[in-house]
C-alpha atoms as one frame of an Amber mdcrd trajectory, in Angstrom:
protein
   0.000   0.000   0.000   1.533   3.294  -1.138   0.555   6.275   1.020   1.065
  10.040   0.867  -0.611  12.056   3.560  -0.874  15.305   5.439  -3.141  16.234
   8.324  -6.295  16.561   6.208  -5.315  14.785   2.992  -4.288  11.216   2.264
  -3.817   9.401  -1.025  -3.365   5.661  -1.339  -2.796   2.871  -3.812  -4.516
  -0.056  -2.121  -3.750  -3.588  -3.302  -6.834  -5.774  -3.785  -5.683  -9.283
  -4.625  -3.236  -8.371  -7.360  -4.373  -4.964  -8.569  -4.464  -1.557  -6.916
  -7.164   1.073  -6.538  -6.248   4.728  -6.114  -8.127   6.776  -3.536  -7.956
  10.165  -1.867  -9.415  11.160   1.489  -9.946  14.725   2.643 -10.962  16.295
   5.935 -11.841  14.627   9.216 -15.046  13.101  10.561 -16.010  15.567  13.308
 -18.704  13.103  14.349 -20.363  13.017  10.918 -20.620  10.076   8.489 -17.876
   9.699   5.888 -18.954  10.769   2.399 -18.105   8.284  -0.381 -18.318   9.531
  -3.980 -18.617   7.313  -7.053 -18.150   8.778 -10.538 -19.958   8.160 -13.811
 -18.996   5.730 -16.555 -15.405   6.249 -17.713 -14.810   9.122 -15.273 -12.147
   9.268 -12.608 -12.378  10.967  -9.236 -11.479  14.416 -10.600 -15.117  14.992
 -11.571 -15.773  15.777  -7.890 -13.158  18.558  -7.664 -15.764  21.310  -7.199
 -17.608  19.376  -4.493 -14.910  17.871  -2.258 -13.373  21.041  -0.728 -16.674
  22.290   0.663 -17.813  18.915   2.039 -14.379  18.255   3.575 -14.965  21.232
   5.870 -17.635  19.167   7.631 -16.457  15.571   7.455 -14.103  13.065   5.873
 -14.574  12.517   2.131 -13.321   9.628   0.004 -13.063   9.774  -3.769 -11.500
   6.996  -5.798 -10.779   5.780  -9.305 -12.541   2.567 -10.237 -10.329  -0.155
 -11.667  -8.838   0.765 -15.032  -9.571   4.483 -14.634  -7.350   7.361 -13.513
  -4.484   6.056 -11.407  -6.080   2.697 -10.592  -4.892  -0.520 -12.181  -7.113
  -2.780 -14.259  -9.033  -5.485 -12.459  -9.267  -9.089 -13.656 -12.900  -9.108
 -12.506 -15.851  -8.374 -14.803 -16.702  -4.673 -15.016 -20.191  -5.015 -13.609
 -21.715  -3.221 -10.657 -21.572  -6.297  -8.394 -17.813  -6.583  -8.858 -17.278
  -2.841  -8.524 -19.230  -2.740  -5.267 -17.222  -5.661  -3.911 -14.037  -3.795
  -4.795 -15.307  -0.613  -3.156 -16.177  -2.543  -0.001 -12.666  -4.019   0.069
 -11.196  -0.539  -0.437 -13.186   0.897   2.467 -12.161  -1.990   4.718  -8.492
  -1.730   3.770  -8.616   2.044   4.306 -10.151   1.543   7.769 -13.005   3.891
   6.963 -15.754   2.753   9.268 -19.448   3.266   8.507 -21.865   4.925   8.448
 -21.438   6.415   4.981 -23.254   8.988   2.925 -23.069   7.641  -0.626 -22.976
  10.043  -3.594 -23.215   8.599  -7.102 -23.215  10.352 -10.468 -24.647   8.661
 -13.565 -23.376   5.039 -13.571 -21.927   5.725 -10.124 -25.543   5.952  -8.989
 -26.019   2.330 -10.029 -23.035   1.395  -7.856 -24.128   3.269  -4.732 -27.645
   1.849  -5.013 -26.175  -1.641  -5.300 -23.917  -0.975  -2.309 -26.901   0.224
  -0.275 -28.875  -2.875  -1.242 -26.048  -5.166  -0.141 -24.905  -3.240   2.949
 -27.859  -1.117   4.128 -26.571  -1.176   7.704 -23.516   0.820   6.534 -25.475
   3.620   4.861 -26.852   6.750   6.520 -27.856   8.592   3.338 -27.746   8.548
  -0.468 -27.470  11.343  -3.032 -28.070  10.342  -6.655 -26.748  12.879  -9.182
 -28.502  12.390 -12.542 -28.187   8.665 -11.921 -28.747   6.049 -14.624 -32.199
   4.435 -14.229 -32.238   0.647 -14.266 -34.788   0.736 -17.122 -32.675   3.087
 -19.246 -32.317   0.759 -22.234 -35.917  -0.463 -22.336 -37.833   2.664 -21.436
 -35.644   5.631 -22.347 -33.349   4.860 -25.287 -36.270   4.064 -27.649 -37.407
   7.707 -27.298 -34.105   9.035 -28.577 -32.968   9.503 -32.170 -31.122   6.738
 -34.005 -28.026   8.964 -34.013 -28.193   9.343 -30.232 -28.694   5.620 -29.727
 -25.766   4.799 -32.000 -23.481   7.251 -30.188 -24.633   5.863 -26.845 -23.981
   2.262 -27.842 -20.528   3.132 -29.212 -19.289   4.844 -26.046 -18.479   1.650
 -24.144 -14.740   1.513 -24.732 -13.122   3.057 -21.633 -14.430   0.847 -18.829
 -17.082  -1.845 -19.057 -18.325  -3.187 -22.365 -21.880  -2.575 -23.552 -22.890
  -6.056 -22.359 -21.286  -5.547 -18.947 -23.036  -2.207 -18.543 -26.393  -3.779
 -19.367 -25.599  -6.645 -17.000 -25.098  -4.010 -14.304 -28.579  -2.601 -14.911
 -29.993  -6.129 -14.707 -28.050  -6.859 -11.517 -29.480  -3.751  -9.890 -33.028
  -4.754 -10.844 -32.471  -8.253  -9.449 -30.997  -6.944  -6.187 -33.260  -3.933
  -5.786 -34.642  -3.593  -2.287 -36.547  -1.042  -0.304 -34.157   0.845   1.948
 -36.648   1.732   4.641 -36.058   5.152   6.155 -32.531   5.695   4.788 -32.640
   9.297   3.489 -32.439   9.640  -0.296 -32.093  12.745  -2.471 -32.447  12.369
  -6.235 -31.067  15.251  -8.316 -32.188  15.342 -11.947 -30.619  17.495 -14.672
 -33.130  19.843 -16.294 -31.134  20.940 -19.317 -29.989  17.671 -20.881 -28.119
  18.002 -24.165 -29.909  16.658 -27.266 -33.131  15.965 -25.325 -36.526  16.910
 -26.706 -39.170  18.210 -24.304 -40.728  14.750 -24.287 -37.393  13.036 -23.563
 -36.601  15.511 -20.788 -40.028  14.859 -19.224 -39.481  11.098 -19.392 -36.026
  11.485 -17.840 -37.524  13.301 -14.850 -40.205  10.599 -14.563 -37.576   7.846
 -14.401 -35.628   9.849 -11.847 -38.775  10.332  -9.766 -39.399   6.586  -9.719
 -36.101   6.107  -7.852 -37.687   7.851  -4.874 -39.698   4.685  -4.282 -36.702
   2.793  -2.849 -36.901   4.873   0.346 -39.776   6.137   2.448 -37.649   9.194
   3.241 -36.847  10.685  -0.157 -37.023  13.905  -2.130 -36.469  15.081  -5.695
 -34.510  18.138  -6.809 -34.439  19.352 -10.423 -31.269  21.203 -11.419 -32.947
  23.358 -14.062 -29.756  24.888 -15.464 -27.638  21.736 -15.535 -26.640  19.277
 -18.194 -25.643  15.752 -17.142 -22.694  16.961 -15.017 -24.661  18.781 -12.357
 -21.599  18.806 -10.090 -19.937  21.118 -12.631 -22.913  23.191 -13.795 -24.592
  23.798 -10.435 -22.223  22.426  -7.791 -24.064  24.204  -4.978 -27.074  21.920
  -5.505 -24.965  18.806  -4.943 -23.100  20.395  -2.034 -26.323  21.432  -0.306
 -27.843  17.970  -0.768 -24.826  16.299   0.830 -24.775  18.812   3.679 -28.436
  18.084   4.329 -27.552  14.408   4.712 -24.897  15.304   7.272 -27.333  17.146
   9.526 -28.592  14.656  12.073 -31.782  16.593  12.690 -32.787  17.198   9.090
 -34.841  14.004   8.690
């Protein structure tokens, strides 16, 4: 395990049975849950650069590069959400970051944090989904988009999982989907999606709204001026949602 650290910053390369994952932790707990952030498909941890500094003022934050991305090595395991969640759990254990966690997932990272919460609900104190991929994306959303959009979407799977592995991840989430009881959930939906018609944008919000059903303690926020990367377009919305999760008396 390679480590570089200061008082409020630590970076690690953590060996997981023959390959290493890169992670960074910022801040200190101060009695609050640790915030774990999971990026979208093909993205490394840098996509959270506008969010981490503000959240680290209140608690410890972990960002990491999934296997094969950023500074992490490739994994011999399939690139499906089940394997990624197992690797994340190993990373958290090796890093001695004890629960509870507030999980924040963007896009495909939302699939991963939902899967983690389904498998380890006792470790989770809150979830923030940032324009997360719905499990019915292929069957209910893609058919509404143009052939050009669908072709571009299908051809993007070259930097991490394959198309089949990505679709397997959606299926795995549907098979493992569970109600999370009173675990707080905030769903943030982008309101200015590129290349979306009014009908497609409306359907996107509908699919995002349906995610609220996995918790009896959930709310929806529409980021009206954001494209898919809400954390870049309107970072304050994501920051405020996470801070709300950290307030013990807010739910």
